[in-house]
C-alpha positions in Angstrom: 0.0 0.0 0.0 1.7 3.2 -1.1 1.0 6.7 0.2 -0.5 9.4 -2.0 -0.3 13.0 -0.9 -3.3 14.9 -2.1 -3.8 18.5 -2.9 -5.8 18.9 0.3 -2.9 17.5 2.3 -0.4 19.8 0.6 -2.6 22.7 1.8 -2.8 21.2 5.3 1.0 20.8 5.6 1.9 24.3 4.4 -0.7 25.9 6.6 0.6 23.9 9.6 4.2 24.9 8.9 3.2 28.6 8.7 1.3 28.4 12.0 3.9 26.3 13.8 7.0 28.1 12.7 5.8 31.7 12.4 7.1 32.8 15.8 10.7 32.0 15.0 11.3 35.2 13.1 10.7 37.3 16.2 14.1 36.3 17.6 15.9 38.2 14.8 17.6 41.5 15.2 15.5 44.6 14.4 17.6 45.5 11.4 16.9 42.2 9.7 13.5 41.4 11.0 11.6 43.4 8.3 13.4 41.8 5.4 13.2 38.4 6.9 9.5 38.7 7.5 9.0 39.9 3.9 10.7 36.8 2.5 8.8 34.4 4.7 5.5 36.1 3.9 6.2 36.0 0.2 7.2 32.4 0.5 3.9 31.5 2.2 1.9 33.4 -0.5 3.8 31.5 -3.2 3.2 28.2 -1.5 -0.5 28.8 -1.3 -0.5 29.7 -4.9 1.4 26.5 -5.7 4.3 28.6 -7.1 6.9 26.3 -5.7 10.0 27.6 -7.4 9.2 31.1 -6.3 8.5 29.9 -2.7 11.8 28.0 -2.6 13.7 31.2 -3.7 12.0 33.3 -1.0 12.8 30.8 1.8 16.4 30.5 0.6 16.7 34.3 0.7 15.3 34.1 4.3 18.0 31.6 5.2 20.7 34.0 3.9 19.5 36.4 6.6 19.0 33.8 9.3 20.6 30.4 8.5 18.8 28.8 11.5 15.3 30.0 10.7 12.9 27.0 11.4 10.1 28.2 9.2 12.3 28.6 6.1 13.9 25.2 6.6 10.6 23.4 7.3 9.0 24.8 4.2 12.0 24.0 2.0 11.6 20.5 3.5 8.0 20.4 2.4 8.9 21.5 -1.1 11.5 18.8 -1.4 9.2 16.2 0.1 6.4 16.9 -2.4 8.8 16.6 -5.4 9.9 13.2 -4.0 13.4 14.2 -2.8 13.2 12.7 0.7 17.0 13.0 1.3 17.0 16.7 0.9 13.6 17.1 2.7 15.0 15.2 5.7 18.0 17.5 5.9 15.8 20.6 5.9 13.4 19.1 8.4 16.2 18.2 10.8 17.6 21.8 10.5 14.2 23.1 11.4 13.8 20.7 14.3 17.3 21.6 15.7 16.1 25.1 16.5 12.4 24.3 17.0 12.0 20.7 18.3 8.2 21.0 18.8 7.3 21.0 15.1 5.2 17.8 15.0 4.4 18.1 11.3 8.1 18.3 10.5 8.7 15.3 12.8 6.0 13.4 11.0 7.3 14.1 7.5 10.9 13.3 8.7 9.6 9.9 9.8 8.0 9.3 6.5 11.3 10.2 4.8 13.1 7.8 7.1 10.8 5.0 6.1 11.2 5.7 2.4 15.0 5.8 2.8 15.0 2.6 4.7 16.4 4.1 7.9 16.0 2.0 11.1 14.6 4.8 13.2 11.5 5.1 10.9 9.2 2.7 12.9 9.7 4.4 16.2 9.4 7.9 14.7 6.3 7.1 12.7 4.7 5.5 15.8 5.4 8.7 17.8 4.1 11.0 15.1 1.0 8.9 14.6 0.2 9.1 18.3 0.8 12.9 18.6 -0.7 14.3 15.3 -4.1 16.0 15.6 -4.7 17.0 12.0 -6.8 14.2 10.5 -5.3 14.3 7.0 -1.7 14.3 8.3 -2.4 11.6 10.8 -4.1 9.4 8.2 -1.2 9.6 5.8 1.4 8.9 8.5 -0.8 6.1 9.8 -0.9 4.5 6.3 2.9 4.7 6.1 3.2 3.1 9.5 0.7 0.3 8.5 2.6 -0.2 5.3 5.9 -0.5 7.1 4.5 -3.2 9.4 2.9 -4.9 6.4 6.3 -5.0 4.6 7.8 -6.6 7.8 5.1 -9.3 7.7 3.7 -8.1 11.1 0.0 -8.4 10.3 -1.1 -8.0 13.9 0.4 -4.5 14.2 -0.7 -3.6 10.7 -4.3 -4.5 11.6 -4.0 -2.5 14.9 -3.0 0.7 13.0 -5.6 0.1 10.4 -8.3 -0.3 13.0 -7.4 3.2 14.4 -7.3 4.7 10.9 -10.8 3.2 10.0 -12.2 4.7 13.2 -11.2 8.3 12.1 -11.8 7.6 8.3 -14.8 5.2 8.2 -15.5 5.9 4.5 -11.9 6.0 3.2 -11.9 3.4 0.3 -8.1 2.9 0.4 -8.1 2.2 4.1 -11.1 -0.2 3.8 -9.3 -2.0 1.0 -6.0 -2.3 2.9 -8.0 -3.4 6.0 -9.9 -6.1 4.1 -6.7 -7.4 2.6 -4.8 -7.6 6.0 -7.7 -9.2 7.9 -8.1 -11.8 5.1 -4.4 -12.6 5.3 -4.6 -12.8 9.1 -7.6 -15.2 8.8 -5.8 -17.4 6.2 -2.6 -17.4 8.3 -4.5 -18.6 11.4 -6.3 -21.1 9.4 -3.1 -22.5 8.0 -1.6 -22.7 11.6 -4.7 -24.4 12.9 -4.6 -26.9 10.1 -1.0 -27.8 10.8 -1.3 -27.9 14.6 -4.7 -29.6 15.0 -6.1 -30.9 11.7 -8.4 -33.4 13.4 -9.5 -31.1 16.2 -13.1 -30.0 17.1 -12.2 -26.4 16.3 -10.9 -27.4 12.8 -14.2 -29.2 12.1 -16.2 -26.2 13.3 -14.1 -23.9 11.0 -14.7 -26.2 8.1 -18.4 -26.2 8.8 -18.5 -22.4 8.9 -16.7 -22.2 5.6 -19.2 -24.5 4.1 -22.1 -22.4 5.5 -20.6 -19.4 3.7 -20.4 -21.4 0.5 -24.0 -22.3 0.8 -23.4 -26.0 1.5 -25.6 -26.6 4.5 -25.7 -30.4 4.3 -22.0 -30.8 4.6 -21.7 -28.0 7.1 -24.2 -29.9 9.4 -22.0 -33.1 9.1 -18.9 -31.2 10.2 -20.7 -29.5 13.1 -21.7 -33.0 14.2 -18.1 -34.2 13.9 -16.9 -31.3 16.0 -19.4 -32.0 18.7 -18.6 -35.7 18.6 -15.0 -34.8 19.5 -16.0 -32.1 22.0 -19.6 -32.1 23.1 -19.0 -28.9 25.1 -17.4 -26.9 22.3 -18.5 -23.3 22.8 -20.9 -21.9 20.3 -21.2 -25.0 18.2 -24.6 -26.3 19.4 -26.1 -22.9 18.5 -24.4 -22.9 15.1 -25.7 -26.4 14.4 -29.2 -25.4 15.3 -29.1 -22.4 13.0 -27.8 -24.6 10.1 -30.6 -27.1 10.7 -33.3 -24.4 10.6 -31.7 -22.7 7.7 -31.8 -25.8 5.7 -35.2 -27.2 6.6 -37.2 -24.6 8.6 -40.6 -26.3 8.1 -39.3 -29.9 8.7 -40.6 -31.1 12.1 -37.6 -33.4 12.5 -35.2 -30.5 11.9 -37.2 -28.3 14.3 -37.0 -31.0 17.0 -33.2 -31.5 16.5 -32.7 -27.7 16.5 -34.6 -27.3 19.8 -32.4 -30.0 21.3 -29.2 -28.3 20.2 -30.4 -25.0 21.5 -31.1 -26.5 24.9 -27.6 -28.0 24.9 -26.3 -24.6 23.9 -27.8 -23.1 27.0 -26.2 -25.7 29.2 -22.8 -25.1 27.6 -22.7 -21.4 26.9 -25.5 -20.0 29.1 -28.7 -18.4 28.0 -28.8 -15.4 25.7 -31.1 -13.4 23.5 -30.1 -15.1 20.3 -30.9 -18.6 21.6 -34.3 -17.4 23.0 -35.1 -15.7 19.7 -34.3 -19.0 17.8 -36.5 -20.9 20.2 -39.2 -18.3 19.7 -39.0 -18.6 15.9 -39.3 -22.4 16.1 -42.3 -22.1 18.4 -43.9 -19.7 15.9 -43.4 -22.2 13.1 -45.1 -24.8 15.3 -48.0 -22.5 16.0 -47.1 -22.5 19.7 -48.0 -18.8 20.2 -47.7 -18.8 24.0 -44.3 -20.5 24.0 -43.1 -18.2 21.3 -44.2 -15.1 23.3 -42.4 -16.4 26.4 -39.2 -16.9 24.5 -39.3 -13.5 22.8 -40.2 -11.8 26.1 -37.3 -13.6 27.7 -35.0 -12.5 24.9 -36.2 -8.9 25.3 -35.5 -9.0 29.0 -32.0 -10.3 28.4 -31.2 -7.7 25.7 -33.8 -5.0 25.0 -31.7 -3.9 22.0 -31.9 -7.3 20.2 -33.7 -6.5 17.0 -34.9 -10.1 16.5 -36.6 -10.1 19.9 -38.3 -6.8 18.9 -39.4 -8.2 15.6 -40.7 -11.4 17.2 -42.8 -9.5 19.7 -44.1 -7.2 17.0 -45.2 -10.2 14.9 -47.2 -11.6 17.8 -48.8 -8.3 18.5 -49.7 -7.8 14.8 -51.3 -11.2 14.8 -53.4 -10.1 17.8 -54.4 -7.0 15.9 -52.5 -4.6 18.1 -50.7 -2.4 15.6 -49.9 0.4 18.1 -48.1 -2.0 20.4 -46.4 -3.7 17.4 -45.2 -0.3 16.2 -43.5 0.3 19.5 -41.3 -2.8 19.1 -40.7 -2.2 15.4 -39.4 1.3 16.2 -37.1 -0.3 18.7 -35.9 -2.8 16.1 -35.1 -0.1 13.5 -33.3 1.9 16.2 -31.2 -1.2 17.2 -30.6 -2.3 13.6 -31.0 0.6 11.2 -29.9 -1.5 8.2 -32.4 -4.2 8.8 -34.8 -4.0 5.7 -37.3 -6.4 7.3 -37.8 -4.1 10.3 -38.4 -1.0 8.1 -40.8 -2.9 5.8 -42.9 -4.2 8.7 -43.0 -0.8 10.4 -44.2 0.7 7.1 -47.0 -1.8 7.0 -48.1 -1.1 10.6 -47.9 2.6 9.9 -50.2 2.1 7.0 -52.7 0.5 9.4 -52.3 3.4 11.8 -52.7 6.0 9.0 -49.2 7.4 9.8 -48.6 8.5 6.2 -45.3 10.4 6.7 -43.6 7.7 8.7 -45.0 5.0 6.4 -43.5 6.7 3.3 -40.2 7.2 5.1 -39.9 3.6 6.3 -41.0 2.2 3.0 -38.3 4.3 1.2 -35.7 3.2 3.7 -36.7 -0.5 3.0 -36.3 0.0 -0.7 -33.0 1.8 -0.4 -31.5 -0.8 1.9 -32.7 -3.6 -0.2 -31.2 -2.1 -3.3 -27.9 -1.6 -1.5 -27.8 -5.2 -0.3 -28.6 -6.4 -3.8 -25.7 -4.4 -5.2 -23.4 -5.9 -2.6 -24.7 -9.4 -3.3 -24.1 -8.9 -7.0 -20.5 -8.1 -6.3 -20.1 -11.1 -4.0 -21.5 -13.3 -6.7 -18.5 -12.3 -8.9 -16.2 -13.9 -6.3 -15.5 -17.5 -5.7 -17.4 -19.1 -2.8 -14.3 -19.3 -0.6 -13.9 -15.5 -0.9 -17.3 -14.7 0.4 -17.3 -12.8 3.7 -18.9 -14.5 6.7 -22.7 -14.6 6.6 -22.8 -13.4 2.9 -24.5 -16.4 1.2 -26.7 -16.2 -1.8 -29.7 -13.8 -1.3 -33.1 -15.3 -0.8 -36.0 -14.2 -3.0 -37.4 -12.1 -0.2 -34.2 -10.1 0.3 
């Protein structure tokens, strides 16, 4: 992953250098101060106008008056940096830092130069700059350089850690998302290879194979591998629940599958403890079996465990809608869309209840959200269909007709 310095970052850097270094000229003798100030001001004006040769000339003239002037050195460093001359840029930045050590932007760009020149101090200096920078654009670029350095060293863990921070401050940056996806995929493959070498016949390996098969849409073989995992370790955390989900995904209306799924969910409670997801799955099965009272008990229990569980809210809303209580159903549906704003089913159901309640504005809004989310998901699924099954992200199987 290579760093690209954009026009906006150029503006940020030259502005920061002007603000950070501007005070240095006040230390000059009165007889030189006016001339020095003029050269520095002209240099800044030329920088902002992207007249780089003129700016360089002004800063060099400033250095003839004051050879230690931090602002002139720092800005000459910026000019060298942006034309790709890291060796000259580093020299200028170090000269600026010698008289004004607190120039964080100069430190940051020095660290980037160290990395590009292969200097051993690059990692420590990039880390320090990344931690101390406040400007988002500068911090992002330095962070990408630091992540790239770790990536080149083969340290995927540290790479992922830096990328996690970057994605939190740049959630919509396509380059960071791409880099993050690549690193996490490599981490997953690396751990899979290690697990396969260390414990090829282990319960965890069987569970992982089953999960891969689920993602590839092969529920039948996935169920077989979940059973193999549990045969090796009957108390393997999470596996009873995953097996129950696979059974219901494959044959939701099959009484035998329902019975087996309920048994696995009960075992899941004994192994992992009760939680909202288990109770919602039990509620779903009870609904399919027309056991309304049992379904309500499970969904209520799920809601008590986790009021923010959208499936619990949807289950209770379904029951209330069936009882012709649209106002009560709407309350839970609003909770569902608040808990899971990208759940198209929740928006659609709320729009239908709103229609019953003659809430036209909310009904139109929720229906439009449903259509927008469904369209976005279809576009994503179309992209996933262009990948091989093994490349599909977790839980991204083929879309059902209702999606």
